[in-house]
C-alpha positions as CSV (number, residue, x, y, z in Angstrom):
1,X,8.5,16.0,-44.1
2,X,7.7,20.1,-44.4
3,X,9.7,21.7,-41.1
4,X,6.6,22.8,-38.7
5,X,9.0,25.1,-37.6
6,X,8.9,27.5,-40.8
7,X,11.4,30.1,-41.6
8,X,13.6,31.7,-39.3
9,X,12.3,34.4,-36.8
10,X,13.0,37.8,-36.9
11,X,16.6,38.6,-35.4
12,X,14.9,40.3,-32.2
13,X,13.2,37.4,-31.3
14,X,14.6,34.5,-32.3
15,X,15.6,31.5,-30.3
16,X,18.6,30.1,-29.6
17,X,17.5,26.3,-30.5
18,X,15.3,25.0,-32.7
19,X,14.5,21.2,-32.7
20,X,14.9,18.6,-35.6
21,X,11.4,18.1,-37.5
22,X,11.4,14.6,-36.7
23,X,10.4,15.3,-32.7
24,X,6.7,15.5,-34.5
25,X,6.9,12.0,-35.1
26,X,8.4,11.0,-32.0
27,X,7.2,9.0,-29.1
28,X,8.9,9.9,-25.9
29,X,10.6,6.4,-26.1
30,X,13.4,7.0,-24.0
31,X,12.2,9.6,-21.6
32,X,10.5,9.4,-18.0
33,X,8.3,12.2,-17.0
34,X,7.9,12.7,-13.0
35,X,4.2,13.4,-12.3
36,X,3.7,14.8,-9.1
37,X,-0.2,14.7,-8.0
38,X,-2.5,12.1,-6.4
39,X,-1.2,9.3,-8.2
40,X,-2.0,6.9,-10.9
41,X,-4.0,3.9,-12.1
42,X,-1.5,1.8,-13.5
43,X,-3.8,-0.8,-14.3
44,X,-5.9,0.9,-16.9
45,X,-5.8,0.1,-20.0
46,X,-4.1,3.5,-21.4
47,X,-1.7,3.2,-19.0
48,X,-0.4,-0.4,-18.7
49,X,3.1,-0.7,-19.0
50,X,3.7,2.3,-18.8
51,X,4.4,3.4,-15.2
52,X,8.3,3.8,-14.2
53,X,8.0,4.1,-10.5
54,X,5.1,4.6,-7.8
55,X,5.8,6.5,-4.5
56,X,3.8,8.4,-2.3
57,X,4.2,10.7,0.6
58,X,4.8,8.9,4.1
59,X,4.9,11.8,7.3
60,X,7.3,11.1,10.1
61,X,6.9,14.4,12.3
62,X,8.0,16.9,10.5
63,X,9.9,14.4,8.1
64,X,8.6,13.8,4.6
65,X,10.3,10.9,2.9
66,X,8.6,8.9,0.0
67,X,8.6,5.3,-0.5
68,X,6.7,2.6,-2.9
69,X,2.8,2.7,-3.0
70,X,1.0,-0.2,-4.7
71,X,-2.6,1.3,-4.1
72,X,-2.6,3.5,-7.7
73,X,-4.5,7.0,-7.3
74,X,-6.5,7.9,-4.4
75,X,-8.5,10.9,-6.5
76,X,-8.5,10.3,-10.1
77,X,-7.0,13.7,-11.4
78,X,-3.3,12.4,-11.6
79,X,-5.1,9.2,-13.7
80,X,-6.0,11.7,-16.2
81,X,-3.0,13.7,-16.3
82,X,-0.6,10.7,-17.2
83,X,-3.2,9.4,-19.9
84,X,-2.9,12.7,-21.4
85,X,1.3,12.1,-21.5
86,X,1.1,8.4,-22.6
87,X,-1.3,9.7,-25.6
88,X,1.1,12.2,-26.6
89,X,4.0,10.0,-26.1
90,X,2.6,6.3,-26.0
91,X,6.6,4.9,-25.1
92,X,7.1,7.4,-22.9
93,X,7.8,6.4,-19.1
94,X,5.9,7.7,-16.3
95,X,7.2,8.1,-12.5
96,X,4.3,8.9,-10.2
97,X,5.2,10.9,-6.8
98,X,1.9,10.9,-5.4
99,X,1.7,14.3,-3.2
100,X,-2.5,14.6,-3.1
101,X,-5.3,12.7,-1.1
102,X,-8.5,11.1,-1.8
103,X,-10.0,14.8,-2.1
104,X,-7.9,15.9,-4.4
105,X,-5.9,18.1,-2.3
106,X,-2.8,18.1,0.0
107,X,-0.6,19.6,2.1
108,X,2.2,22.4,0.5
109,X,5.0,20.8,2.6
110,X,4.3,17.6,1.2
111,X,3.7,19.2,-2.2
112,X,7.2,21.0,-1.9
113,X,8.8,18.0,-0.8
114,X,7.9,15.6,-3.8
115,X,9.4,18.3,-6.1
116,X,12.2,18.2,-4.2
117,X,12.0,14.2,-4.7
118,X,11.9,14.8,-8.7
119,X,14.6,17.1,-8.7
120,X,17.1,15.0,-6.6
121,X,16.4,12.4,-9.0
122,X,16.8,14.6,-11.8
123,X,13.8,13.8,-13.7
124,X,14.3,15.0,-17.3
125,X,10.6,16.4,-17.3
126,X,8.3,17.5,-14.3
127,X,4.7,17.6,-14.6
128,X,2.6,19.8,-12.3
129,X,-0.4,20.5,-12.6
130,X,-1.2,21.7,-8.7
131,X,0.1,24.5,-7.3
132,X,-0.3,26.6,-4.1
133,X,-1.5,30.0,-3.1
134,X,0.1,30.0,0.3
135,X,2.8,32.6,0.2
136,X,4.9,31.3,2.9
137,X,5.8,29.1,0.5
138,X,6.4,31.4,-2.4
139,X,10.7,31.9,-1.4
140,X,11.5,28.0,-1.3
141,X,9.8,27.1,-3.7
142,X,11.4,29.7,-5.8
143,X,14.9,28.7,-4.5
144,X,13.7,24.8,-5.8
145,X,12.9,25.9,-9.1
146,X,15.9,27.3,-9.4
147,X,17.7,24.3,-8.6
148,X,15.7,22.3,-10.6
149,X,16.9,24.7,-13.5
150,X,20.1,24.3,-12.5
151,X,20.1,20.6,-13.2
152,X,18.0,20.7,-16.2
153,X,14.8,19.5,-15.1
154,X,12.0,21.2,-17.7
155,X,9.1,21.8,-15.5
156,X,5.5,22.2,-16.6
157,X,2.9,23.9,-14.3
158,X,-0.6,24.3,-14.7
159,X,-1.8,27.8,-13.7
160,X,-4.7,28.5,-11.2
161,X,-8.3,27.8,-12.4
162,X,-9.7,30.4,-9.9
163,X,-8.0,34.3,-11.0
164,X,-5.5,34.3,-8.3
165,X,-2.1,33.4,-8.8
166,X,-0.5,30.3,-7.5
167,X,2.6,29.2,-7.3
168,X,4.9,27.8,-8.8
169,X,3.2,28.9,-12.0
170,X,3.9,32.3,-12.4
171,X,7.4,31.5,-12.0
172,X,8.1,31.7,-15.8
173,X,11.7,32.4,-15.7
174,X,13.1,28.7,-14.4
175,X,9.2,27.1,-16.0
176,X,7.1,26.3,-18.4
177,X,3.7,27.6,-17.1
178,X,0.5,26.7,-19.1
179,X,-2.8,27.7,-19.3
180,X,-6.3,26.2,-21.3
181,X,-7.4,26.9,-24.2
182,X,-10.1,25.6,-26.9
183,X,-7.8,24.4,-29.5
184,X,-8.5,21.1,-29.8
185,X,-4.8,19.8,-31.9
186,X,-2.1,19.7,-29.4
187,X,0.2,20.6,-31.9
188,X,-1.7,23.7,-32.5
189,X,-0.4,24.8,-28.9
190,X,0.1,28.8,-28.5
191,X,3.2,31.1,-26.4
192,X,2.2,34.4,-25.7
193,X,5.9,35.9,-25.0
194,X,6.3,37.9,-21.8
195,X,2.3,37.4,-20.3
196,X,3.3,35.4,-16.5
197,X,1.1,32.3,-18.3
198,X,3.0,32.1,-21.4
199,X,1.6,28.4,-22.7
200,X,-1.9,27.9,-23.9
201,X,-2.8,24.1,-24.8
202,X,-6.1,21.6,-25.0
203,X,-7.2,22.0,-21.8
204,X,-11.7,21.9,-22.7
205,X,-13.7,18.8,-22.8
206,X,-10.6,16.7,-22.5
207,X,-11.2,12.9,-22.5
208,X,-9.6,11.1,-20.0
209,X,-8.9,8.0,-18.3
210,X,-10.4,7.6,-14.9
211,X,-10.2,5.6,-11.8
212,X,-11.1,2.0,-12.5
213,X,-11.0,1.6,-16.4
214,X,-13.2,4.4,-17.1
215,X,-13.0,7.5,-18.6
216,X,-14.2,11.3,-18.0
217,X,-14.2,14.8,-20.3
218,X,-13.1,16.9,-17.7
219,X,-12.0,21.0,-18.5
220,X,-9.4,23.2,-16.8
221,X,-5.9,23.8,-16.7
222,X,-4.2,21.0,-15.0
223,X,-5.3,19.4,-18.1
224,X,-3.5,21.6,-20.4
225,X,-0.5,21.3,-18.5
226,X,0.1,17.6,-19.7
227,X,-0.6,18.1,-23.4
228,X,2.7,20.5,-23.6
229,X,4.4,17.5,-21.0
230,X,3.8,14.7,-23.6
231,X,5.0,16.8,-26.5
232,X,8.1,17.8,-24.6
233,X,8.8,13.8,-23.9
234,X,8.8,13.5,-28.1
235,X,11.3,16.9,-28.4
236,X,13.4,15.0,-25.5
237,X,13.7,11.8,-27.3
238,X,15.0,13.9,-30.4
239,X,17.0,16.3,-28.1
240,X,18.2,14.4,-24.8
241,X,20.6,17.2,-23.6
242,X,17.8,19.5,-23.9
243,X,17.9,22.2,-21.5
244,X,15.1,24.4,-19.7
245,X,16.4,27.1,-21.6
246,X,16.0,25.2,-25.1
247,X,13.1,23.4,-24.4
248,X,11.4,27.0,-24.1
249,X,12.8,28.4,-26.9
250,X,11.8,25.5,-28.9
251,X,8.0,25.7,-27.7
252,X,8.3,29.1,-28.8
253,X,9.5,28.7,-32.3
254,X,6.7,26.3,-33.1
255,X,4.1,28.6,-31.3
256,X,5.0,30.8,-33.8
257,X,4.7,29.2,-36.9
258,X,1.5,28.2,-35.4
259,X,0.5,31.7,-35.4
260,X,1.6,32.6,-38.7
261,X,-0.3,29.0,-40.1
262,X,-3.3,30.6,-38.8
263,X,-2.8,34.1,-40.0
264,X,-2.4,32.4,-43.4
265,X,-5.4,29.9,-43.1
266,X,-7.4,33.1,-42.1
267,X,-6.0,35.3,-45.0
268,X,-8.4,35.4,-48.4
269,X,-7.3,33.8,-51.0
270,X,-7.1,36.8,-53.6
271,X,-5.6,39.1,-50.5
């Protein structure tokens, strides 16, 4: 097999971690992904047998706790995101942490509690196809993301679809942030080093599972995020001790190789 990473990068930009090329053919076996969203329709054919845990928020006064639930997805958004992960990492298990209601919206405090739940359980990969624009949650989310980073949790967050920053996607130092592109091939993701939202992944006209065994074609940053999550499940299967820093370094190296191959494909044959 040809090494998808290509030759060693220039010394100034060389990452500290280069993954075994076998990651491309991995399936996420032995990896559990925590998905903080609207729940999951575990009965959907694309997701049957892949849901490891289903919990939902329970509010008692000012306290938010999580308990097992069996009523699936309240909005469809989580099922769509889970389906993308399952397509790319079919042997990965998904832990569904429900923080959104039937309208697909929710309280930022519940979102924060859901993320804390996933971090305390030390789920290796956490998908956040959601965020908040409320400035009062900047500091507590930032602190929690630092704790997650130190705990070895690899967090992937979608950028806001609207032209304003959302948290935690702008915390690029402690997580992996993703915005949609029109590229249809998940393996040809891009990485814009130094930008607030660094990764680009397929997020335009994506066919996803939906409620009641159905499917929808959707566009948005929410659906770019689980593409990177699914690929990271493959990487973690191949490298179980992968750190958040190494994960980002590996994605950067692979994206650099993607960019070089794309430029080579565009070069005239007689150049």
